[in-house]
C-alpha positions in Angstrom: -17.4 -46.0 17.6 -19.9 -48.5 16.6 -19.5 -50.2 20.2 -20.0 -46.9 21.9 -23.1 -46.0 19.8 -24.5 -49.5 20.7 -23.8 -49.0 24.3 -25.4 -45.4 24.0 -28.6 -47.0 22.5 -28.8 -49.7 25.3 -27.9 -52.6 23.1 -27.0 -55.8 25.1 -23.5 -57.1 24.9 -22.1 -53.7 23.9 -18.7 -53.4 24.9 -16.5 -50.7 23.8 -13.8 -51.3 26.2 -13.2 -54.7 24.8 -13.1 -53.2 21.1 -10.5 -50.6 22.6 -8.4 -53.4 24.1 -8.3 -55.4 20.8 -7.3 -52.2 18.9 -3.8 -52.7 17.7 -0.9 -50.8 19.7 -0.1 -48.4 17.1 -3.8 -47.2 16.7 -3.9 -47.0 20.5 -0.7 -44.7 20.7 -2.4 -42.6 17.9 -5.5 -42.2 20.1 -3.3 -41.1 22.9 -1.4 -38.6 20.5 -4.7 -37.1 19.4 -5.8 -36.4 22.9 -2.7 -35.5 24.6 -3.8 -32.9 27.3 -7.5 -34.2 27.5 -7.3 -35.9 30.7 -10.9 -37.4 30.8 -10.2 -39.1 27.5 -7.1 -40.2 28.1 -8.1 -41.8 31.3 -10.8 -43.8 29.6 -8.4 -45.2 27.0 -5.8 -46.2 29.9 -8.6 -47.7 32.0 -10.0 -49.9 29.1 -6.6 -51.0 28.1 -5.7 -52.1 31.5 -9.0 -53.8 32.2 -10.2 -51.2 34.8 -13.8 -50.2 34.7 -14.5 -47.0 32.7 -17.2 -44.7 33.8 -20.3 -44.9 31.5 -20.3 -41.0 31.0 -16.8 -41.3 29.5 -17.7 -43.3 26.3 -19.7 -40.4 24.8 -16.9 -38.1 25.7 -14.7 -40.5 23.9 -17.0 -40.8 20.8 -17.1 -37.2 20.6 -13.4 -36.6 20.7 -12.7 -39.2 18.0 -15.3 -37.7 15.8 -13.7 -34.5 16.1 -10.5 -35.9 14.6 -12.0 -38.0 12.0 -14.7 -36.0 10.4 -12.6 -35.1 7.6 -12.4 -38.5 6.4 -15.5 -38.6 4.1 -14.6 -35.2 2.6 -11.0 -36.7 1.9 -12.3 -39.6 0.2 -14.8 -37.5 -2.1 -11.9 -35.2 -2.8 -9.7 -37.8 -4.1 -12.5 -39.1 -6.4 -13.0 -35.3 -7.6 -9.3 -35.1 -8.4 -9.3 -38.4 -10.3 -12.3 -36.9 -12.0 -10.4 -33.9 -13.0 -7.4 -36.0 -14.2 -9.5 -38.0 -16.5 -11.1 -34.9 -17.6 -7.8 -33.8 -19.1 -7.4 -31.1 -16.6 -3.7 -30.1 -17.2 -1.1 -27.5 -17.1 1.3 -26.0 -19.4 5.3 -25.8 -19.0 7.4 -23.7 -21.2 11.0 -24.5 -21.9 13.6 -22.3 -23.6 16.9 -24.1 -25.2 19.6 -21.7 -26.2 23.1 -22.2 -27.6 24.3 -18.7 -26.2 27.8 -17.4 -27.1 30.4 -17.6 -24.1 30.2 -13.9 -23.3 26.2 -14.3 -22.3 25.7 -15.7 -19.0 22.7 -18.4 -18.0 21.9 -15.6 -15.3 21.5 -12.8 -18.0 19.3 -14.8 -20.2 17.1 -15.8 -17.2 16.8 -12.1 -16.0 16.0 -11.1 -19.6 13.2 -13.9 -20.1 11.8 -13.3 -16.5 11.4 -9.4 -17.5 10.0 -10.1 -20.9 7.4 -12.9 -19.6 6.6 -11.2 -16.3 7.2 -14.4 -14.5 10.6 -15.9 -12.9 12.4 -17.9 -15.3 14.4 -21.1 -13.7 17.4 -23.0 -15.0 16.6 -26.9 -15.2 19.1 -29.7 -14.9 17.6 -31.8 -17.4 14.9 -31.5 -20.2 11.5 -33.4 -19.1 11.0 -36.2 -21.5 8.2 -35.9 -23.9 7.9 -39.7 -24.1 7.9 -42.3 -21.1 8.9 -45.6 -22.9 10.4 -46.6 -25.9 8.3 -46.6 -29.3 8.3 -48.1 -32.6 8.0 -46.1 -35.7 5.0 -47.2 -38.0 4.8 -45.1 -41.0 3.5 -41.7 -39.8 3.1 -42.5 -36.1 4.9 -44.0 -33.1 3.4 -47.0 -31.2 4.3 -47.4 -27.7 6.0 -50.7 -26.4 4.5 -50.2 -23.0 0.9 -50.6 -22.4 -0.8 -47.6 -21.0 1.4 -45.1 -22.9 -0.1 -42.9 -25.6 0.4 -43.3 -29.2 2.1 -40.1 -30.8 2.6 -38.4 -34.2 5.1 -35.5 -34.9 3.5 -32.9 -37.5 5.7 -30.1 -38.9 4.9 -26.8 -40.5 5.4 -26.1 -44.2 3.9 -22.8 -44.7 2.4 -19.8 -43.0 0.3 -17.1 -44.3 -2.3 -14.5 -43.2 -2.2 -12.2 -40.2 -0.9 -13.5 -36.9 -1.2 -12.1 -33.5 0.2 -13.2 -30.1 -2.7 -15.7 -29.7 -1.9 -17.6 -33.0 -0.7 -20.9 -31.1 -3.4 -20.5 -28.2 -5.7 -22.9 -30.1 -3.3 -25.8 -30.2 -2.7 -25.3 -26.1 -6.5 -25.4 -25.7 -7.0 -28.8 -27.2 -8.4 -31.3 -24.8 -5.7 -33.8 -25.1 -1.9 -33.6 -24.5 0.1 -31.8 -27.2 3.8 -30.4 -27.3 4.9 -27.8 -29.4 8.6 -27.0 -30.7 9.5 -23.8 -32.3 12.8 -24.0 -33.6 14.5 -20.6 -34.6 17.7 -19.8 -36.6 18.5 -16.0 -36.4 20.4 -14.3 -39.2 22.8 -11.4 -38.5 21.8 -8.0 -39.8 24.2 -8.1 -42.7 23.2 -11.6 -43.7 19.4 -10.6 -43.6 20.1 -7.6 -45.5 21.9 -9.5 -48.0 19.2 -12.1 -48.4 16.5 -9.3 -48.7 18.7 -7.5 -51.4 19.3 -10.6 -53.3 15.6 -11.6 -53.5 14.6 -7.9 -54.4 17.0 -7.7 -57.3 16.3 -11.1 -58.5 12.4 -10.5 -58.6 13.1 -6.9 -60.3 15.0 -8.5 -62.9 12.6 -11.2 -63.6 9.8 -8.6 -63.9 12.1 -6.4 -66.1 12.8 -9.2 -68.4 9.6 -11.1 -68.7 7.7 -7.8 -69.3 4.3 -9.5 -68.3 2.6 -9.4 -64.9 4.2 -11.7 -62.2 2.1 -11.5 -59.0 4.6 -13.8 -57.0 7.5 -11.6 -58.3 5.6 -8.4 -57.2 5.0 -10.0 -53.7 8.6 -10.8 -53.4 9.6 -7.3 -54.0 7.2 -5.9 -51.6 8.3 -8.4 -48.9 11.8 -7.7 -49.6 11.3 -3.9 -49.3 9.6 -4.3 -46.0 12.5 -6.7 -44.6 15.2 -4.1 -45.7 13.3 -1.2 -44.0 12.7 -3.3 -40.7 16.1 -4.7 -40.4 17.3 -1.4 -38.9 15.4 -2.4 -35.7 14.8 -6.0 -36.2 16.2 -9.2 -37.3 15.2 -11.9 -39.8 14.7 -15.5 -38.8 14.0 -18.8 -40.3 11.6 -20.8 -38.2 10.3 -24.6 -38.2 7.3 -25.3 -35.9 6.6 -28.8 -35.1 3.5 -30.3 -33.1 3.5 -33.5 -31.4 0.0 -35.0 -30.9 -1.1 -37.9 -28.6 -3.9 -40.4 -28.6 -4.9 -43.4 -26.5 -5.3 -45.6 -29.7 -3.9 -45.4 -33.0 -7.4 -44.6 -34.4 -7.8 -41.7 -31.8 -4.5 -40.4 -32.7 -5.6 -40.4 -36.3 -8.6 -38.3 -35.5 -6.5 -36.0 -33.3 -3.8 -35.4 -36.1 -6.6 -34.5 -38.5 -8.0 -32.0 -36.1 -4.5 -30.4 -35.3 -3.6 -30.2 -38.9 -6.5 -28.2 -39.9 -7.0 -26.1 -36.8 -5.2 -23.2 -37.8 -6.0 -23.2 -41.5 -3.8 -21.2 -43.8 -2.2 -19.4 -40.9 -0.1 -22.4 -40.2 -0.3 -25.4 -42.3 1.0 -28.8 -40.9 1.8 -32.2 -42.4 2.5 -35.6 -41.1 5.9 -36.8 -42.5 6.1 -40.3 -42.7 9.7 -42.1 -42.1 10.9 -39.3 -40.2 8.8 -39.7 -36.9 11.8 -40.9 -34.8 13.9 -38.1 -36.1 11.4 -35.4 -35.4 11.3 -36.2 -31.8 14.8 -34.9 -31.6 13.2 -31.5 -31.9 12.1 -31.8 -28.1 15.8 -32.8 -27.2 19.1 -30.8 -26.8 20.2 -31.9 -30.2 20.5 -28.7 -32.3 18.4 -28.8 -35.2 21.2 -28.6 -37.7 22.2 -32.2 -36.7 18.7 -33.5 -37.2 17.8 -35.1 -40.4 14.3 -34.0 -41.3 13.0 -32.4 -44.6 12.7 -28.8 -43.1 10.4 -26.3 -44.5 11.5 -23.3 -42.8 9.4 -20.1 -43.0 11.3 -16.6 -43.0 10.0 -13.8 -40.5 10.8 -10.7 -39.0 11.1 -10.4 -35.0 7.4 -9.3 -34.8 6.3 -12.7 -36.4 8.5 -14.6 -33.9 7.0 -12.5 -31.2 3.6 -13.7 -32.1 4.8 -17.3 -31.7 6.4 -16.4 -28.4 2.8 -15.1 -27.4 2.1 -18.7 -26.5 3.9 -18.2 -23.2 1.0 -16.0 -22.4 -1.3 -19.1 -22.7 -1.1 -19.7 -18.9 -2.0 -23.0 -17.5 -0.8 -23.1 -13.9 1.0 -26.0 -12.7 1.3 -25.7 -9.0 -0.8 -27.8 -6.7 0.2 -26.2 -3.3 -2.6 -24.5 -1.1 -6.3 -24.9 -1.8 -7.9 -25.9 -5.0 -10.1 -22.7 -5.5 -11.7 -23.5 -8.9 -11.4 -24.3 -12.4 -9.9 -21.9 -15.1 -13.2 -21.5 -17.2 -11.1 -21.0 -20.3 -8.2 -23.5 -20.2 -10.0 -26.0 -17.9 -7.0 -25.9 -15.6 -7.1 -26.4 -11.6 -6.4 -23.2 -9.8 -4.3 -24.0 -6.8 -3.3 -21.2 -4.8 -1.2 -20.8 -1.4 -2.4 -17.7 0.5 0.5 -18.1 2.9 3.2 -19.0 0.3 6.5 -17.1 0.6 5.2 -15.7 4.1 3.2 -13.1 2.2 0.0 -11.5 3.8 -2.3 -14.2 3.4 -5.5 -12.1 2.8 -8.5 -12.6 0.2 -11.2 -10.2 -0.8 -14.4 -11.7 -2.0 -17.0 -9.5 -3.7 -20.4 -10.2 -5.5 -24.2 -9.6 -5.5 -26.3 -12.2 -3.4 -27.5 -15.1 -5.4 -24.3 -15.8 -7.4 -22.2 -18.3 -5.6 -20.5 -16.2 -3.1 -21.7 -17.8 0.1 -21.4 -21.4 -1.1 -17.8 -20.6 -2.3 -16.7 -19.5 1.1 -18.3 -22.2 2.8 -16.6 -24.6 0.4 -13.2 -22.9 1.3 -13.9 -23.1 4.8 -14.2 -26.9 4.5 -11.3 -27.6 2.5 -9.0 -25.5 4.3 -10.0 -27.3 7.7 -10.2 -30.8 6.4 -7.4 -30.8 3.7 -4.8 -28.2 4.9 -5.4 -28.6 8.6 -6.3 -24.8 9.1 -8.2 -23.5 12.0 -11.1 -21.8 10.4 -13.1 -18.8 12.1 -16.3 -17.6 10.3 -18.4 -14.6 11.2 -21.8 -14.1 9.6 -25.5 -13.3 10.3 -27.3 -15.4 8.0 -27.2 -19.0 9.5 -24.7 -20.3 6.7 -22.9 -22.3 9.7 -25.5 -24.6 9.8 -24.5 -26.1 6.4 -20.9 -26.1 7.6 -22.2 -28.2 10.7 -23.9 -30.8 8.4 -20.8 -31.2 6.4 -18.2 -31.3 9.3 -20.1 -32.5 12.2 -18.0 -32.7 15.3 -15.3 -30.6 13.7 -17.3 -27.4 13.9 -18.6 -25.4 16.9 -21.3 -23.0 16.2 -21.8 -20.0 18.8 -25.4 -18.7 18.3 -25.1 -15.0 19.6 -28.1 -12.8 20.3 -29.0 -9.7 22.1 -29.4 -11.7 25.4 -25.7 -13.2 25.2 -23.3 -11.6 27.8 -21.0 -9.6 26.1 -18.3 -7.4 28.1 -17.1 -4.6 25.9 -14.4 -3.9 28.5 -12.6 -7.2 27.5 -9.0 -6.5 26.6 -8.4 -7.0 23.0 -4.8 -5.8 22.8 -1.6 -7.4 24.2 1.6 -6.0 25.9 3.5 -6.1 22.7 1.0 -3.6 21.0 3.1 -0.8 19.5 2.7 2.4 21.8 1.4 0.4 24.6 -1.7 -1.8 25.1 -3.5 0.7 27.5 -3.8 3.6 25.3 -5.1 1.4 22.2 -7.5 -0.4 24.7 -9.1 2.8 26.0 -9.6 4.1 22.5 -11.3 0.9 21.6 -13.6 0.8 24.6 -14.6 4.6 24.1 -15.6 3.7 20.4 -17.8 0.7 21.7 -19.3 2.9 24.2 -20.1 5.3 21.7 -22.1 3.0 19.7 -23.7 1.3 22.9 -25.1 4.7 23.7 -26.1 5.6 20.1 -29.6 5.5 18.7 -31.3 3.7 15.6 -30.9 5.2 12.4 -30.0 4.8 8.7 -26.6 4.6 7.5 -25.3 6.2 4.1 -26.5 3.2 2.2 -30.0 3.5 3.6 -29.8 0.5 5.7 -30.9 0.3 9.3 -27.9 0.8 11.7 -27.1 1.9 15.1 -25.6 5.6 14.8 -22.9 6.0 17.5 -23.3 8.7 19.9 -20.8 11.6 19.2 -19.0 11.8 22.6 -18.0 15.5 23.5 -14.7 16.4 24.6 -15.4 16.5 28.0 -17.0 12.9 28.2 -14.0 11.4 26.1 -11.4 13.3 28.6 -13.2 11.5 31.6 -13.5 8.1 30.1 -9.9 8.2 29.1 -9.0 9.0 32.8 -11.3 6.5 34.3 -10.4 3.7 31.7 -6.6 4.2 32.0 -6.8 3.9 35.9 -8.9 0.9 35.6 -6.8 -1.0 33.2 -3.5 0.0 35.1 -4.7 -2.7 37.6 -5.8 -5.2 34.9 -3.9 -8.1 33.4 -4.2 -8.2 29.6 -3.9 -11.8 29.6 -6.6 -12.5 32.3 -9.4 -14.7 31.7 -12.8 -13.1 30.8 -14.2 -13.7 34.2 -11.4 -11.4 35.8 -12.0 -8.6 33.2 -13.5 -5.2 34.6 -17.2 -4.6 33.9 -19.2 -1.5 33.2 -20.1 -1.3 36.8 -16.5 -1.0 37.6 -16.3 1.9 35.1 -19.1 3.6 36.7 -17.2 3.5 40.0 -14.4 4.9 38.5 -16.2 7.9 36.7 -18.0 8.7 40.0 -14.6 8.8 41.7 -13.4 11.3 39.6 -16.0 13.8 40.9 -16.2 15.8 37.9 -19.5 17.0 36.3 -19.0 15.3 32.9 -17.9 12.1 34.6 -20.8 12.2 37.1 -23.3 12.8 34.2 -22.0 10.1 32.2 -22.0 7.6 35.1 -25.7 8.4 35.7 -26.5 7.5 32.0 -24.6 4.2 32.2 -26.3 3.5 35.5 -29.8 4.1 33.8 -28.6 1.6 30.8 -27.6 -1.3 33.0 -29.9 -0.6 36.2 -32.7 1.5 35.0 -32.4 3.6 38.0 -29.6 5.8 39.9 -29.7 3.9 43.0 -31.2 0.4 42.1 -29.1 -2.8 41.8 -31.3 -5.0 39.5 -30.1 -5.4 36.1 -31.9 -4.3 33.2 -32.0 -6.6 30.0 -29.2 -4.4 28.6 -27.5 -4.7 31.8 -27.5 -8.6 32.0 -26.2 -8.4 28.4 -23.5 -5.9 28.8 -22.7 -5.8 32.6 -21.3 -9.6 32.9 -18.2 -11.4 31.9 -18.5 -12.5 28.2 -20.2 -16.0 27.8 -19.0 -16.4 24.3 -16.4 -19.0 23.6 -13.6 -17.1 22.1 -11.2 -20.0 22.6 -11.5 -21.0 18.8 -10.8 -24.7 19.9 -12.4 -26.4 16.9 -11.3 -27.0 13.4 -14.1 -24.6 12.3 -15.3 -22.0 14.7 -18.6 -20.2 13.6 -20.1 -17.2 15.1 -23.6 -16.6 14.1 -25.3 -13.4 14.8 -28.3 -14.0 13.1 -30.5 -13.5 16.2 -29.3 -9.9 16.6 -31.3 -7.2 15.3 -29.7 -5.6 12.0 -29.2 -2.2 13.5 -27.1 -4.0 16.4 -24.9 -6.1 13.9 -22.0 -3.7 13.7 -21.7 -3.6 17.4 -21.7 -7.4 17.7 -19.4 -7.8 14.6 -17.0 -5.3 16.3 -16.9 -7.5 19.7 -16.1 -10.8 17.3 -13.2 -8.9 15.7 -11.7 -7.7 18.9 -11.8 -11.1 20.4 -10.0 -12.4 17.3 -7.3 -9.8 17.8 -6.9 -10.8 21.3 -6.6 -14.4 20.3 -4.3 -13.7 17.5 -1.6 -12.1 20.0 -2.2 -14.7 22.7 1.4 -16.3 23.4 -0.3 -19.4 24.4 -1.9 -20.0 21.1 -0.4 -22.9 18.8 1.1 -20.5 16.3 2.2 -23.3 13.9 -1.3 -23.9 12.9 -2.6 -21.5 10.2 -5.7 -19.7 10.9 -8.4 -18.7 8.4 -10.6 -15.9 9.4 -13.7 -15.5 7.1 -15.9 -12.4 7.9 -19.1 -12.5 5.7 -20.7 -9.0 5.0 -17.3 -7.4 6.2 -19.0 -4.0 5.7 -20.8 -4.4 9.0 -17.6 -4.5 10.7 -16.2 -1.7 8.9 -19.2 0.7 9.8 -17.5 1.2 13.2 -14.6 3.2 12.4 -12.1 1.8 15.4 -13.3 -1.8 14.3 -12.4 -1.1 10.8 -9.0 0.2 11.9 -8.6 -3.0 14.2 -9.4 -5.3 11.1 -6.7 -3.3 9.1 -4.3 -3.8 11.6 -5.0 -7.5 11.8 -4.2 -7.5 8.0 -0.8 -5.7 8.5 0.4 -8.0 11.3 -1.4 -11.3 10.6 1.7 -12.7 8.6 3.6 -12.6 11.9 0.8 -14.5 13.5 -0.2 -17.1 10.7 -3.6 -15.8 10.1 -5.2 -14.9 6.8 -8.3 -12.7 6.4 -11.1 -13.7 3.9 -13.3 -10.5 3.8 -16.7 -10.9 2.0 -19.1 -8.3 1.1 -21.6 -7.3 -1.8 -20.5 -3.7 -2.3 -17.0 -2.5 -3.5 -17.4 0.6 -1.7 -16.8 -1.4 1.5 -13.1 -1.7 0.5 -12.8 1.2 -1.9 -14.8 4.1 0.2 -12.7 4.3 3.0 -8.8 4.4 3.8 -8.9 1.3 6.1 -11.2 -0.6 3.6 -8.5 0.2 1.0 -5.7 -0.7 3.0 -7.3 -4.2 3.3 -8.2 -4.5 -0.4 -4.4 -3.3 -1.4 -3.0 -6.0 1.2 -5.2 -8.9 -0.1 -2.8 -11.3 -2.2 -6.0 -12.5 -3.8 -9.4 -11.1 -5.1 -12.4 -13.3 -6.2 -15.2 -11.2 -8.0 -18.5 -12.8 -8.5 -21.2 -11.1 -10.3 -21.4 -7.3 -10.2 -23.5 -4.7 -11.7 -21.9 -2.4 -14.2 -21.0 0.4 -12.1 -19.5 -1.6 -9.2 -17.7 -3.7 -11.6 -16.2 -0.4 -13.2 -15.0 0.6 -10.0 -13.1 -2.5 -9.2 -11.8 -2.3 -12.7 -10.1 1.2 -11.7 -8.7 -0.3 -8.4 -7.3 -3.6 -10.1 -5.0 -2.7 -13.0 -4.8 -6.2 -14.3 -8.4 -6.4 -15.2 -9.2 -5.6 -18.8 -12.5 -4.6 -20.4 -13.2 -8.2 -21.1 -13.0 -9.2 -17.4 -15.2 -6.2 -16.5 -17.9 -7.3 -19.2 -17.8 -10.6 -17.8 -18.4 -9.5 -14.2 -21.9 -8.0 -15.2 -22.8 -11.0 -17.1 -21.4 -13.9 -14.9 -23.7 -16.8 -13.7 -23.9 -18.5 -10.6 -20.6 -19.8 -9.5 -18.7 -17.9 -12.3 -16.0 -15.3 -11.2 -13.0 -13.5 -12.0 -10.2 -14.7 -9.7 -7.0 -12.6 -9.4 -4.3 -14.6 -7.6 -1.0 -12.3 -7.4 -0.5 -10.8 -11.0 -2.4 -13.6 -12.6 -6.2 -13.2 -13.6 -8.6 -16.2 -14.4 -12.1 -16.7 -15.6 -12.7 -19.3 -12.7 -15.6 -21.6 -12.2 -16.4 -22.8 -8.8 -16.6 -26.6 -8.8 -17.3 -28.9 -5.9 -17.2 -32.5 -5.3 -20.3 -34.6 -4.4 -19.9 -34.4 -0.7 -19.6 -30.7 -0.8 -22.7 -30.4 -3.1 -24.7 -32.5 -1.0 -24.1 -30.5 2.2 -23.7 -27.2 1.0 -26.1 -26.7 -1.8 -28.4 -23.7 -1.3 -25.9 -21.6 0.4 
């Protein structure tokens, strides 16, 4: 590359052919694999390798081709550094394990099913317990010293008392600590008969003591009250003896002591913990398959009913995702855990909805997603927007990006076929109705939409006009090949001829209107400005051949944007169904200001259809808008919203936030309050059934190139 750049700059002695000859054979083979099918590039490589003269114009072509393959390298480098930063910042996940010694009549499958139903997550059997220590340790009083450098010092604390009021978050503070901990909850459950006998014994003993002493005994009174409650609850509950232990880590002995002090006092009187000297090695067995009855420790078990045990099991509700498949979307704002999610996992409909007011990070987020999807996962990315956001992507991805700047002078053929022969019900009927809707918009007039924004109000075509258009278009497409290239697609002038051939009054009148539109005259042949734009083969590159393919409509007047968005959605639908497309490569379609596309009913329906069948074609739709009504205010919008595997919600005012709350049952009042107060880069993310307060965090490369989005 340096030699090619030097040659282009006119440097004396620059010899890219020699550099290519000296390249190892493996790297030459890699180049040939990269550019398989790109004959000019392959010819230049072969000529240089064999010592034949290479045309000067071939070198810039080769340089561009290499850059198109290597552009992700700087981003990958920064991403690795970013991941290391996250690792050092103690970003980690949580794993929950249940050890049970079930009776023979209870199967493992039954336990997994019950556990999965109770937790709302699938439970899996593991062959071996994951180790809590990675090397051998030497016990030193109340701590364990690692024999292997780099491994943490550890200490085990055990509970000796529990008081006060508990809820399901009682152990969450321990899980939220910024260093590694392991919690063991050892449970022994009494039969109802045994539990009742213990409660009755405690009640009778304390009653006799009060009657005998004859003075106030607060402790005996508490025991009587507790025993009465236990006897009452045992009709529907069970009595348990519980021992809790916490394994604490630290990089050094001094750091461990600090962490132990923090953990010991963290829960106050609700759970009192102590470090037991001389029993550290034995306490480690609580994290093994050894039954606690065979562990020699000074247990201080606490009796509790099933509701108390349920509060302890609430620790499972402290969800820290452990998966790393798919994209890194952001960081869990509460638990500081990385949020990876694979939109395409399990062959699900890989769609996402992004909502939020302008100025709160929505555009930065989708640009970051586009970069990561293309560079790190190898997706083909297609973006549609009208605000020049693609310029930042081009600055970040260089040769990996192709921006298609589309204005009102760009030739667009509304008769391009957007359906294929496999379309349910046949491609011609769907195509005919699609073109009729496009003509309705093309013949419309400037006006205002329901939201007060300038738009193009479609012309209401009377029944007679719709009928003659149906006839003329059906005949026109009967002779067309749906797989033909754009230059062979029928044009508006062909439709005019077809309408005139019908010799119907409605057809003749409509043909005259179209003549005035594209020629400005009934007999003239000189195209008007609109004629040059709409009576010519489409000049937009709809091949989507780059890693990131951007279509920018910023030069289109706002009232025309729905029409142009419609053309892009139609072209994508055609590309999606093209049998010649590489279906093994995932495609992520990002449509900013999605409401512009959904303003046209047929296009909204087309987008909904894409959502329904995109799984078959390996395409995911990321629909972005400011207004929840875009998705909740129409049948097609709601279909897209409900089909989305993920939803990312940035700042919303109170009323829109409430509307989203009604549509997404997993959102709580706390989530909705957060939405109306969220700052830039803060959002609520819904991945499947999991809801997170998420922070969008970028690496230095992304910040440098995408800042200001």
